[in-house]
C-alpha positions in Angstrom: 61.7 4.0 10.7 59.6 1.1 9.4 61.1 1.6 5.9 64.5 0.7 7.3 63.3 -2.6 8.9 64.0 -6.0 7.4 62.4 -9.2 8.3 64.7 -12.1 9.2 63.9 -15.7 8.4 65.9 -18.9 8.7 65.4 -22.4 7.6 65.7 -25.7 9.4 69.0 -27.3 8.6 68.7 -30.0 5.9 71.9 -31.8 6.5 72.1 -35.1 4.7 69.1 -34.4 2.5 69.7 -34.6 -1.2 67.6 -35.0 -4.4 68.7 -36.2 -7.8 69.3 -33.3 -10.2 66.7 -34.3 -12.8 65.2 -30.9 -13.3 62.2 -31.2 -11.0 63.5 -32.4 -7.7 64.1 -30.2 -4.7 65.0 -30.4 -1.0 62.1 -29.0 1.0 63.0 -26.1 3.3 61.0 -25.0 6.3 61.4 -21.4 7.2 60.7 -19.6 10.5 60.6 -15.9 11.5 63.5 -15.0 13.8 62.0 -11.7 14.9 58.9 -10.7 16.9 56.3 -8.2 15.4 54.2 -5.6 17.2 51.1 -4.1 15.6 48.2 -2.0 17.1 44.5 -2.3 16.7 41.4 -0.5 17.9 38.2 -1.8 19.5 34.7 -0.4 19.5 34.0 3.2 20.3 31.9 4.0 23.3 28.3 4.7 22.6 27.7 8.4 21.6 31.4 9.0 21.0 33.8 8.7 18.1 37.5 8.6 18.3 40.3 9.3 15.8 43.9 8.3 16.6 46.2 11.0 15.3 49.6 9.7 16.5 51.1 6.7 18.2 54.6 6.0 19.5 56.5 3.4 21.5 59.2 4.4 23.9 61.4 2.3 26.2 64.7 0.8 26.9 64.7 -2.0 24.3 67.4 -4.2 22.8 67.6 -3.1 19.2 70.5 -5.3 18.1 71.8 -8.8 18.9 73.3 -12.0 17.5 71.2 -14.9 16.2 72.6 -18.4 16.2 70.9 -21.5 14.9 72.6 -23.9 17.4 72.5 -27.0 15.3 73.0 -30.3 17.3 74.8 -32.8 15.0 73.9 -35.8 17.1 70.1 -35.1 17.3 70.0 -33.3 13.9 67.9 -30.5 15.5 68.1 -26.8 15.8 67.6 -24.7 19.0 67.8 -21.2 17.6 68.7 -18.5 20.1 69.2 -14.7 20.3 71.8 -13.0 22.3 70.9 -9.4 22.7 73.3 -6.5 23.0 73.0 -3.7 25.5 69.7 -2.0 25.6 69.1 1.6 24.5 66.2 4.0 24.7 64.1 3.8 21.5 61.3 5.9 20.2 59.3 4.3 17.4 56.4 5.9 15.6 54.5 3.8 13.0 53.0 5.7 10.1 49.5 6.9 10.7 47.7 8.4 7.7 47.4 12.2 7.8 43.6 11.8 8.3 44.2 9.6 11.3 42.6 6.3 12.2 38.9 6.4 13.0 37.8 3.9 15.6 35.2 1.5 14.1 32.7 -0.9 15.4 35.0 -3.9 15.1 38.7 -4.4 16.0 40.9 -3.0 13.2 44.6 -3.5 12.9 46.0 -0.2 11.8 49.8 -0.7 11.9 50.1 -3.8 9.7 52.5 -4.2 6.8 55.3 -1.6 6.7 54.2 0.0 10.0 54.7 -3.2 12.1 57.5 -2.9 14.5 60.0 -5.8 14.1 62.0 -6.6 17.2 64.6 -9.0 18.5 62.9 -11.4 20.9 63.3 -10.1 24.4 61.7 -9.5 27.8 59.5 -6.5 27.7 61.2 -3.8 29.7 59.4 -2.1 32.6 59.7 1.3 31.0 58.2 0.2 27.6 55.1 2.2 26.9 52.9 3.4 24.1 51.7 7.0 23.8 48.5 7.4 21.9 47.2 10.8 20.8 43.6 11.0 19.7 40.6 13.2 19.2 37.3 12.4 21.0 34.1 13.7 19.5 30.7 13.6 21.1 27.9 12.6 18.8 25.2 14.6 20.7 24.6 18.3 20.3 26.6 20.4 20.7 29.4 18.5 19.0 32.7 19.0 20.7 36.1 17.6 19.8 38.9 17.4 22.3 42.5 16.2 21.9 43.9 13.7 24.4 47.2 11.9 25.0 47.2 8.6 26.8 50.4 6.8 28.0 50.0 3.1 28.6 52.8 0.7 29.8 53.1 -2.3 27.4 53.1 -4.7 30.4 49.7 -3.4 31.4 48.0 -4.7 28.3 45.9 -7.8 29.1 45.7 -10.9 26.9 42.3 -11.1 25.2 41.8 -14.8 25.9 42.9 -14.5 29.5 42.4 -11.1 31.1 44.4 -12.0 34.2 47.6 -12.4 32.2 49.9 -10.0 30.5 52.7 -10.5 27.9 56.1 -10.6 29.6 58.3 -11.4 26.6 58.2 -10.9 22.8 59.0 -14.3 21.4 60.4 -15.0 17.9 58.0 -15.8 15.2 55.0 -14.2 17.0 53.0 -11.2 16.1 51.6 -9.2 19.1 48.5 -7.2 18.5 48.0 -4.5 21.1 44.3 -3.5 21.1 43.6 0.1 22.2 40.1 0.4 23.8 38.2 3.6 24.2 
């Protein structure tokens, strides 16, 4: 459940940095996200059709737990943070969709932001990772008909928007991945 998720951030190590305690001095910290984030968006509806997403879920054999180490190098004074994942397990994640569903609009709309974003330990995307989308399709010409559909899409089949020949192979720390569902 997204309510049970917590973001994890870490700061760069500030070894050797000090400031005088005069009431207004501080040591600046730079924070980074240690997790990856997945959200979903919609694109334009086909002409003469309208769509409403009624349910969405992610399934797959994903690493839900692991160990995070900052890996500070004393001689170079640099961090090389790294995750070590535990064994993988099958997960089924369903972000909250409003009871009325998500109506597909004329411009891309992120609909799983905020509490509904899936936070993950950075990892390779497993071959069995998939998203299941349930939606209603309605024709806008007479007679109006509405039909319910279910579509299953492998997460490795989503193409990058800026380079349609590439797909995402790994979820990297500190990145948000927006999967756009097109109708």
